[in-house]
Every structure is written in structure tokens, then in C-alpha cells.
N, C-alpha and C positions, 0 to 999 in steps of 0.2 A: 508765120502768117496764121491767124485764127479764123476760123469758119464758124459762123453763127448759124444754128439751125432753129427755125421756128416750129412749133408744134401746131399741128392742124387743130381746129376745133373739135374734130372728131376724137382726136387723141385726148384732149382736155376732158371731153364728156365721158370717155371710157374711163379715165382715171377717177373722175368724181363719182362715177357709179360704183366703181369697186369700193371707194371709200364708205360710200353708203351701205354697201353690202357687208363690208368688214364691220361697220359700226353695229349695224343690225345684228349680226351674229354674235358680237361681243354683248350687246343688249340681252339678248335671248338667253345666252349663257349665263348672264349675271342673274336674270330672273329664275332660270332653273336651280342655280345654286342656292339663292334665297329661298326659293320655294321649298327646296329639300330641308332646309334649316327651319323653317316654321310650320308647313303643313303638307300633307299627302296630296291634297287636291284643292279644288277651287275654294273661294271664301265661304264660310258656313253662312246660313240664314242668320240674320240679326234680329234682335227682339224689338219689335216696334214698342215705342214709349207708352202707348196706351195699354199694351199687354202688361206693362210692369205696374202701371199707375192703377189700372181698373181690371184685376184678374177675374173678378166676378161675372164679367160680361163675357166671358170665353169658355168654350169647352173643346176637349179634344176628341177626335173621331178617327178610328182606324178601321179600314176594310181591307180585304184579301188583295195581294198584289204579287202573284206568282210569277214574276218576271225573271228570267235567267239573266246573269251578267252581274257585274260588281260595280256599284256606284263610286266615283271618284271622291265624293263627298255626300254627307247625308242631307245637305241643305237643299232648299227650293223655295220658291215663292208661289203664291197663288197664279201668277202669270207666266211661269216657266222656270227651268232649273238653271239655265245659264252655264251649263258644262257640256262636255262631249262625252259623257259617260253614257255606256250601253244600258245602264239600268233606268228604266223609264216607267211611269205609271202606264199600267195596260189600258187598253181601250174599255175593257169590262171595268176596272176600277174607276177610271174617269167618268164613265157613264154613271156607275153608281153614286158617286160623290155628287155629280150634278144633280141626279134625281133626289138625293137627300137634302142637299140644299134648297132645292124647289119645294120640295114637299113640306119642309119644316121651316122656312123661311130663315135659312141660315146664311151668313155672309162668310165666304172664305176669306182668311186673312193671311194664312202662311201654310204651306205644306211640304212634306219631305218625305221621301221613301226610306225605309229601314229594311234593308236588305237581310239583315240578321233575322228580322222576324217574319219576312216576306209579307210585310204590310205596307200600305200607303196612309200616311197620318195627315189630317188636316186640323188646323186650329181655326175654329168656326167663331164668330161673334154671334150670339143669341139675339133674336129679335126684342125690340121694345116690348115691355108689358108682360114678360115672362121671366122666370127665374131658371138660373142654369140647373137647380136640382130637378125641376119640372121637366126640363127639356132632356136630361140625362135620362130620367124614368121612361120617357116616351121612346128614346132612342135604344134603350136596353131591350125593348119589345120588338124591335126591327132586326129580323134575322139576317140583314145585309151587313150589319154592324159587328165587328169583332171586338172592338174595345170603344167605349164611351166613358168619359169621366170629366169632372171639373178640371180646370187648369189648377192645379194645385200648388201651394207656395211651400218652400223650404227655406231653412236658414242654417247657416254655419252654425255647428255645435259650439255652445258658448266658449269663447275665448275673451277674456276681460284683461285690459293692461293691470299689471300687478306693480305696486311700490317697489323698489328695490328691497329684498329681504335682508334680513340681518346677515352679514358677511359669514358665510359658511364656506371654507375652501375644502377642496377634495384633490387628491392625488390623481391627476388625469392621466400622464404619461404622454401627453400631447403637447405641442409648443404653440398652440392656439391660445392667445392671451386670456380669452373668457372661458377656456375650458375648465379652470379651477372653480368656476362658479357653476359648472353644469352637474349639479348632484343627481340630475336624472341620467346622465352618461354613466356615472358611478353605479348607480342602482342596476341599470341595464347591462353593466359589464362591457360597455362598447368597445373601449380602446383595446381590452383584451381579445375581444371578438375579431378585431380588425387583423388580428395575427393569420385568422384562418379565412376571413372573407370581408370583402369591402362593397360587396354588391356589383361587381364589375359588369357592365353590360346589361344588367337587368332593366326592363322597361317599365318604368312606374308612372301611372297616370294620376296626376292630381286634378279632380274635378271640383272646382272651388273658385275663389274671385281670381284676379290676375295675380301675376308673380312679378317681382322685381328681377327679372332674369339678367339685368346688368350688375346686380350686387356682386361685389368683389368675391363674397364667399359662395356664390353660385356660378363662377366663371366656367363655361364651358359644360354646365350640367344639363341645360334645357335644349334638347334637339327637336322638340315639337312644341309650337304654341298655336293656340287657336282661340278665337273670341267670338263668342255667340251672343254678345250683348250689344257691342258698338264697334266702330272703327278707331277708337281712341287709343293709340298706342301708349302715350303718356300715362292714361288712367289705368292701362293694363298693368304697367310697371310701378304704379303708385299704390296698388291695392295691398292692404296690410295683412289680411287673414291669410290669403293664398301664399304670401312671402313667409309668413311665420311657419305655415305647414311645410313648404318647400325646404325652408333651412333646417328643420329638424330631421327630414328626411336625408337631404342630400349636400348640406354644407361641407365644403372642402376641409379636410383634416390636414394638420401638420403643414400648413401654409404660411404660418406666422401671424395670422389674422383671425379675429372673430372666435367662432366656435367649431365644435366637432360635430359633423352629421352622423346619423346611425349608419348610413350606406352611402359614403361620399362619392363612390364610382358608379351610381346608376345612371342610366339614361333617363331624364326627367322629361315629362310630357306635361305641359301645363294647359288646361282646357278651362276658359274662363266662362262658367255657366252660372255665376253669382255676381252681384254687384253690391257695393257698400255705399250708402248715403254720405257717411263720414267715416273717419278712420277708426272711430271707436264704436262703430255700430256693427251689429252683426250682418254678414253678407246675406243677401236675399236671392233666391233662386226659383224656378218654377219647372213644371213638368216639361215644358217646351224645351227649356235651355238644357236641363239635365239629360233628356232623352237624346237630343243630338250629341252631347258630349260623350255619353256612355258609348253610342254607336259608333262615333268617330275614333274612340280609344280603342275599340275591338277592331275596326277596320286598320288602325295603326299598329296592331299586334301588341298591345300592352299585356304584360304578364301579371301585374298588379294595379288595382283600381283603388285609390284612397279616396274615401267619401267622408270628410270630416264635416258632415251635415246632417241635419234630421228634418223629418216631416212625417205627413200622415200616409196611410196606406194609398198606393197609386199604381194601378193596374198596368200601365204602360211601362213605368220604371222597373216594376217588379218583374215584368216579362223580360226586359233587356237584362237585368241582373241574373235572372234564371239562366238566360242564354249564354251570359259571360261566364258563369261557373260551369255550365256544360261544356264550354270551350276550354276549360282548364284555367281560366284566369282567377286569381285570388283576389277576392273583393274584401276590403277591410272598412268597416262601418262604425261610426260613433253611436253610442248608447245615449239615449234621452232620458231624464228624469220623468218626462211626462209620458204616461202610459199611452197615450193617444198618437203619439209620434213614434210609430215603430218603424219606419224606414230610415235607414237601410238594415239596422242592426238585427231586427227581429226576423229576417227573411233566412230561410234555409240556406246553409252553405255559405253564409257570410259570416266573416271572423268580427264578433262584436267586442268593442273595446269600451272601457271606461277609465276614470280617473283612480289611480291606485290610492290616492289619500283619502278618499271617501270613508267615512266612519266604518262602513259594514265591509270595506274592502279587505281588511285584514283578517276576517272570519271566513271568507270564501262562500258566502251566503248566495252570491250570484253564480250558480254553477253554470260553467261554459262561457263565462264572460272574462275576456283578457284584461290585463291591468298593465299601465305603465304611469310613470309620474307625470303629473299635469299641473303642479301649483308652482307659481314663481319659477317658470322655466325660462332661462334666457335663450333667445331666438333672433332671427333675422327680422328686420322691419325695413321698409322701402328707403332708397337713397343711400344705400351702403351703411345703414344704421343697425344697432342691436337693442333689445329692450326685453324686460320681463313680461310674461303673460301667463295666463291660468285657463284651463279648460280642456274638456274631453277631446276637442279638436286636436291637441296637441299630443295627448296620449295615442289617439288613433294614428296619428302621423309616425309615431315612434314605432308602432307595432308594424306599420307598412315598412319601414325601414328594416326591421329585423326579418319580415318575411323575404325582403330583397336579399338580405345576407344568406339566408338558406337557400333561395333559388339559385343564386350564383354558384353555389356548390353543387346542387343537385336540381335541375330544372324539371325532373320528373316527380318531385313531390307534390302530390295532390292535396286537395282541401282537408281531407280527413287525417291524413299523416301531418300536414302541417298544424293542424289545430292541436293533435297531440304532442307534437314537439314544443309548442308554446306553452300549453297547459303543464307539461312535465317539468318544463324549465322555470316555472313561476316559483319564486322564493319569498320568504317574509324578511321584511327589513324593519329594525328598530330605529327610529328617528327621534328628534327632539319633539316632534309633532305626534309621535305615536307610532305604532307599527303599521305596516302596509304590505301588500303582497305587489310583486311585479315580475313580469317576464324577464328572464336573464339571457341576453343575446349569446354570451359565450357558452352558457350551458345548453342552449338549444343547438348550437353549432357542434358541440362535443359529441352530440348523438348522431350526427351524420358525417362528420370528418374522422376519419381513421387516425387514431394516434392523438387527437386533440384533447388537451386538458385545461382546466381553468384553474387560476389561483384562489379565487373567491370560493 
């Protein structure tokens, strides 16, 4: 004889509540895991379209903000931070900024705290009928202002698509099918260097356009991604320049596909601070986006910061780079042919990089400038593809990779010793295009790894 038992409404309600609780807990866990994979804190401040289209209407102002505590992210808006961080704008800084806005008829557009500099920065729109140069001069005379500057523009160091070069194969020693076309890998002696280091665990920040983090040759390489331009994930993964740079640094080697990266075992940190109007145009950035990216890279404990971009002198960015080098971060920057564009390569304690193939490079005329191959370099492009490209951006990326190889063997190498290792390992190469000088990664490692020797 069977006995049927009916559940009370209270029992059903209890079970339903438990299902809701369990589902919520699982959702929270998923969010935590996803957050750990993409960013260390809340979403960054995005760049308003008007800031990108009309930068001459904006200035950057910073005032002292000596507040204790660590921000979860550097972003904020003029209407609030939207995070639970203990780092807030102080009452004094807030009052100062309100007074400045009132006195000079400025309109706050966005603001963000930069703990590394103990400052609070505001992006102001200047009033109609004035120029930013005139406004900057007025504010420079105001003792309450620590930094005032135009919203400067920057662009990715020239990388242009290259037609496929005449086939020149090299003995790569790797099973990646395009490795035989990587004359740059041969010049840098990368495959032999991998006997001693692959950059394992070194945190390399790429401040650039977005990166195709789903590219098969970058599988598992990016553990931090952040977008300071917009919320468009598809655009992030479709950006060409950042993908080219990331591929040269971190493409997986000996995986049977694609190319060999200089430091395939690094932890890649991709910060989108630049945007591209089209695949074949230079990435565009500004003081607002790059400042956030550098500050976040420092908060995320980057060990190497790759800046494959160039631009004018910029007090805010120079202060952040100086702070980075004080913290022991190795900053690698592209050299521009335009003497007016000194950021970042001309800053003290930044490793400046240019193309090895430039006519003067074989003579060593540019004392203190590092070199790596940068003409007709095969690298990654979005959607799982590969292509040839040229430009100093690519040379900069490869030197960042060599820096990561060295740090993986000795994390105490400082900027002075790092520069010495790279300069002392620079060698002359005779090619069909003429001689050039390039850093040799294996030779640099041989100076820090006991018993290491290189065949080249």
C-alpha cells in the first residue's frame, strides 16, 4: 500500500528560496572569476566621443589629493566614482576643483584619482570664445594647480602593412609553420634564447589599441584586459595594431601554428587606450586614456610596460612614467623620427627603441638607442590571421619581449643594468638589405644565466 504525501506551500517556498540563493551564489562566483580574468577593479572611465573628435576643446587639470587608501580602479566621472574603493577625492580637492571651475568657467567632463601621484585629475571643457593655450597659461599661474596641460594626442608608432617580401627562409628550430619567415627571430636569436628563458610569469602591459585575445596564437596569454575607449568587446578583439604588438611579444611557440613570440610564457596585460578608425590607420590616443592605462598597469603590478606609441611632451604622462620607473617597472618606448614627438622615448630611464633597418642604425650613431628588426615582420592580425607589417612599434614590442626573458631569470635587474645587458648584446648583421645592428636575446641571457652559451 502506498502512501502519498503532499508538500505544504511553506515547504515549496523554502525550496524555491534555496534555489534562488544557490543560483545567486553561482552567478556571483562566475562574476568574480570573470572579473579576475579581465580586470582588477570596476570598469574604467570611457572616453566620451566628443573628447575623441574635438580634443582642442579640453584641458587636463590636477590638484593635490593626499588621501590614504588604494583605489580599486583609476576611473571616475564628474558625477561620482561608482566603486566601493576607500580612495576618494578629499574635501579639500573637491572644493578646490569647484572653485577653479567657477572662477574660470570650466565644465567638468570626467575625473579620476591617481593614487600613484596623490593627485586628483579632471578633464575640463574650456568655455566658448577662448583657446586652450590661453586657459592653460592662466591656470599655470594659479598656485592651487599642480598640473595643467592641453589634452594631447598620441598615435601608435608607424606600423604599415607590408607586401609579402621575397621568400627568405631561416632555420628556426621551431615547429611553428611561419617561423621560417621570421628573420627577426633569427636576428634576435630567440629560439636559442628559449633554452634559458621563455619569460614565464613576467607581467607585460601593452598600452595600445585592443588585442585579439581569442587569436589561437595568444591562447591563455592575456590575464588582464581593460578598455578605456568604449564597451565594444568585438572592436577590442578586432584592433590590428595591438594584436600585432601582442603577437610579437607573446605568441605561443612550438604549438604547430603561426609564429614564435619572443617571450611566449609571459602574462599579458592588454589596456586599450587607443582607437583605430580603420585597420590600416594609426591608433589614436590622448592624455586621458593613456594616463588611466599607465595608472592601472601600475595598480595591476606590471613589470614591463610597452609603449609602441609616440607624442608630444605631456606633464601628466611624464609624471606617471617617472613614478613607474621609481617603482622598478621597465618602460620600453618607441622612438619617433619627428623631434617634436619626444614621448616616451626621450624620458629618463625609458628604454628607447628604433628600427634596426634604418640607414644610420648600422653605425651606432644614435647612442643609447636600442634596435630590433622592424621591416616586413610577420605577426598576428585579428580573426586568427597573420600578415607582414613594418614600423618601430614592432621593434619596441620585441625589445619588451627580450626584457621579459631577462626578468624571468632575475627579477632584480634594474633599468641601468637592463640597458647595459641590451646594449652589450647588440650585434651587427649583414643582410641583403645592408648591415644593421640588433639586440641578441640569447647573448643578453648568457650574461645573467650561469653556464649559458649561444651558438651564434
